[in-house]
N, C-alpha and C positions, 0 to 999 in steps of 0.2 A: 134873383134867385134867393131863396131862404137859406139861412146859415145851416139849418138842419139838413137840407138837401145837399148842400155843398159838402158837409161833413160825411154824410152817408156815401156819396160818390168817392170821396177821398179814401175812405176806409175800404170800400168795395175794391178799389184798384190795388190797395196794399195787400189785401187778402188773396186776390187772384195772383199777384206777383209772388207772394209767399208760397202758395201752393205749387206754382210752376218751379220755383227755385228748389223747394224741398224735393220734388220729384226728380229734378236733374241731379241733385246730390246723391240720392239713393240709386239712381240708374248708373251713374258713373262709378260709384263705389262698388256696386255689384260687379261690374266688368273689371275693375281694378283688382278686386280680390281674386278673380279668376286668373289674372295675368301674373300676380306676384306669388313667390314661394310661400308655403303655409307658415314657415317659421318666422316670417317678418311680422313684427308686432303692430300692424296697422289697425286691423280690427274695425269694429263698428262704433266704438266709443266716440271718436272724433265727430261723428254726425250729430250726436247728442250735444256735444260742446258747441258746435256751429249754430245749432238752433237755440242755444241758451236754455235748455230744459233739463239740466242735469239733476237738480233737486227733485223735480216732478218725476223723472224717470226712476231715480233711486227709491222714491217713496213707493213705487209699485213693482219694481223689478230688482232682482238680486245680482244679475250678471248682464254684460253687454253682448249677449249672443245675438246672432243674426235674426232669429225669429222674434225676439223681444223688441229689438230696435225697429225692425220693419213694421210690426204691428203698432208700436208706439207712434211712429212718424207717419204712418199711412192711415190707419183706421181707428185709432183710439179716440173715441168721442170725448173722453175726459181730459185729453191733452189738447189744449187750445192751439198748439202749433202744428198739429197733425194736418195732413192734406184734407181729410174729411172735415175737420173743424174749420179750417180756413175757408173752404168752399161753402160750408154752411153759413158762416158769418158773412161772406161776400154776397150770398144769395139773399140773406135777410136784410142786409143794408140796401141792396138794390130793389128788393120787393116793395119797400116803402116809398121808393122814389122812381119807380120804373116809368112813370109818365114823362120824364124828361129825357129819356134815351129811346132810340129806335127799338121796336118790339123784338127784333132779331137778337139784340144784345141780351135782353132778359131771358128769351127762350134758350139761348146758348148757355147762360149761367145756370139756369134751372136744369137743363138736360145734363150738363157736366156734373152737377151735384148729385142728381139722381143716379147717374151711372156709377160714380164713385161710391155712393152709399150702398148700391147693390153689390159692388165688389167687396166692400168692407163687411157687409153682412155675411157673405159667403166665404170670407177669408181670402187674403192675398197670398196664395201659395207660390212657392218658387217658380213653378211652371207657368203661372199666369202673371208673374210679377212684371216681366218686361213689357208685355202688352198693356198692363194696367198703367204703368208709369208713362209709357208713350202716349196713351190715351189722355192722361192728365196734361202732359206737356202740349200735345197737339190742341187740346181743348182750350187751354189758356192762350196759346198763340192765336187760335181762331178768334178768341174774344178781343185780343189786342188788334188784330186785323179789322174786325168789325167796327171797333171804336174808331180806329184811324180812318176807315173808309166810309163810314156812314154818319158819324156824329159831327154836327156842325161845330165850327170854331166859335167857342163862346165859353162862358163860365163853367158849364158842366164838363167840357173837355179839359179845361185848365186844371180843375181840381182832380180829375182822374189822372192826368199826367203827373201832377205833383205827388200824389200818393204812390204811383208806380215807380217813379224815379227815386224817391226817398227810400222806399223798401228795397229797391234794387241795389242802391249804394250801400245800404246797411248789410245786406247779405254778402256782397262782395268783400266788405271789410272782414266779416266773420270768417269767410272761407280763407282769405289771405292770412288772417291771424292764426287760426287753428292749424292749418296745413304747414305754414312756415315754421311754426314752433318745432316741428319734428323734422323738417327738411333742410333748414338753414344750418350749416355746420358752425360750431363755435370757433373752429379754426378755419380760416379761409382756404387753406390748402387741403382740407379734409374732403374726401369724396364719399358721400353716403351711398350705400348700396341701392341700386334701382332708383336713384334720385331723378334721373331723366324721366322715367316712366311715371313717377308720382307727380312731378311738375306738369307733365302732360295731362294728368287727371284733373289737376287744378284748373287748367285752361278749359278742358272739356266740361267741367262743372258749370262754366259760364259761357259755354258755346263759343269759345274764343280761340280754339286750337288752330283752325285753318286760317283765321285772320292774323294770328301771331306769325305763322309760317310765311304768309304773304308779305307782311309789313316788316317784321324783324329780320327775316332771312338768315337766322342763326339757329344753331341747335338749341334745344330747350334748356335754359339755365335759370337758376333761381333769381339772380338780380335782374335779368332781362324780363322774366315773367312778372316780377314785382313792378318794374317800371311800366310795362305794358298795361297791367291791370289797374294801376294807380293813376297813371298820368297820360295815357294815350287819349288824344282828343277826339278820335274817330270811332273807337270801339264802343258800341252802344252800352255795354255793361261795365266799362271802366268807371272808376269813381269820378275822375275828372269830367268825363262826358256826361254822366248822370247829373253831376252838380251844375254843369253848363246848361243842361236842359232845364233843371230846376230853377236856375237863375233867370232864364228866359221867360219861363212861365210865371215866376214870381213878379217879374217886372210888369207883366200884363195884368197883374192883380191891382196895380195902381189905378187903372181905369175902372176896374170892377169895384174897387173901394169907393169911388165916387158914386157909382151906380147904387151901391148899398147904403150910401150916406153914412159911412163909418167915420170915426175920428181919424185925423190925419196921421196915422201910424202904419199904414199898409206897406210903406216902403221899408219897414224894418225886416220884413221877410227876405226881400232881395238883398239887403245889406248883410244879414246873417249868412245867407248862402254864399255871398261873395267872400266873406271872411274864411269860411270853411274851405272853399275852393282854392283860395290863395295858399292855405296850408298844404294842400295836396300838390299843387303845381310847383311850389317852392321846395318841396321835400327833397332831401339828399338821399336818393335811393341807394346809392353805393354804401353809404354809412348804415342805412337801415338793414341792407342785405347782409352786412357783416356782423350785425348785432341783433339777434332775436329779441333780446330784452328791450332794445330801443324801438324795434318795430312794434312790439306789443304795446309799449307806452304810446307810440304814435297812433296806433289803431284805437286805443282807449280815448285819446283826445278827439279823434274823428267821431267816435260814438257819442261823445259829449256834444260835439258840434251838431250832429244829426238830431240829437234830442232838443237842442236849442232851436233848430229850424222848425221842428214839429211844434214845440211849445209856443214859439212866436206866431206861427200860422194859426194854431188853435186859439190863442188868446185874441187874435185879430179878427178871425172870420167865423169861428165855430161857437155854437151854443150847445153844450152837452147836457143831456137830461131826458132824452126820449126813450131810453131803455134798449135801443138797438145795439147789438153786440159790435164792438169796435176794438176789443181788447184781446190780446193774447199775452198772458203772463209768461215771461221768460225769466226764470229765477236765477240761473247761474250768471247770466249777463243781461242786464236790464235792456229789454228791447226798445228801440227808438220809439218814443211817444206812447208806450203802453201804459194804461192806467185802468183801474177797475170801476166799471159803472154799475155793477150788480149790487 
């Protein structure tokens, strides 16, 4: 497999995962705003913080009202982190390498992009929003199913899974970081209003609420949610589970490295993943839950670790320079592995 092809597939998977995660965030926040009293200062600004696009948003909008945030994250072609832009980039990355995947995968990516582009052109109204977001989520899940069910186990599948899992871990840390800042009390005895409902929304953002109830079997509490999302080895969207899958796929790259006749450094990827995963597994969740500042610092360290994983992977296997879009600039928090090719 050419390095260019591997890189295109890696970024295609990251953009598909990014589009799905953004759609989930918007859907859950919409329903949460309906459940909470209007006087609670939750609003739409946290979604901009989670996607790391605060500077870009402020450059084009003056307030974090619902309409501005929804357009910015759904249909703004100038926002590289919008659902429309993410799917456009995924489509372009796959278009140049579609001969290495089953035709059904390309057709689904193309159809999903065209559907979203049509909605974006006509405007995502509040009445059509729920159907639009469900269509994006379902389309991305369909793609994941097609990849898992039709793509042979080999280099193409490996790089797709690496991109998906790294993007997933990155988004989970962003959600945990931004939501916990407003939900974890400075005083352990303090009970924040509607805390339970808001922690439920964090779980639902990651499709983890029902699994939490099955495995934790306790009412929804901040420390338990943090432990579940950070360290649970079985939840597909937990950071520990994502890194475990990353490590497994990275180990399989050792054989691939010999096939590509690379220098003997391919094991660095697996070693870097192992170090980051050890930080997650060994974290003192109780201490982090009682100190929002410590949790924020811990998440920052994880973000640095994710960037190291990407950089090691890129330096070992990728050759950048064919002009295919792989980048989404996230100004307020540097997004893992983002860089500018233009």
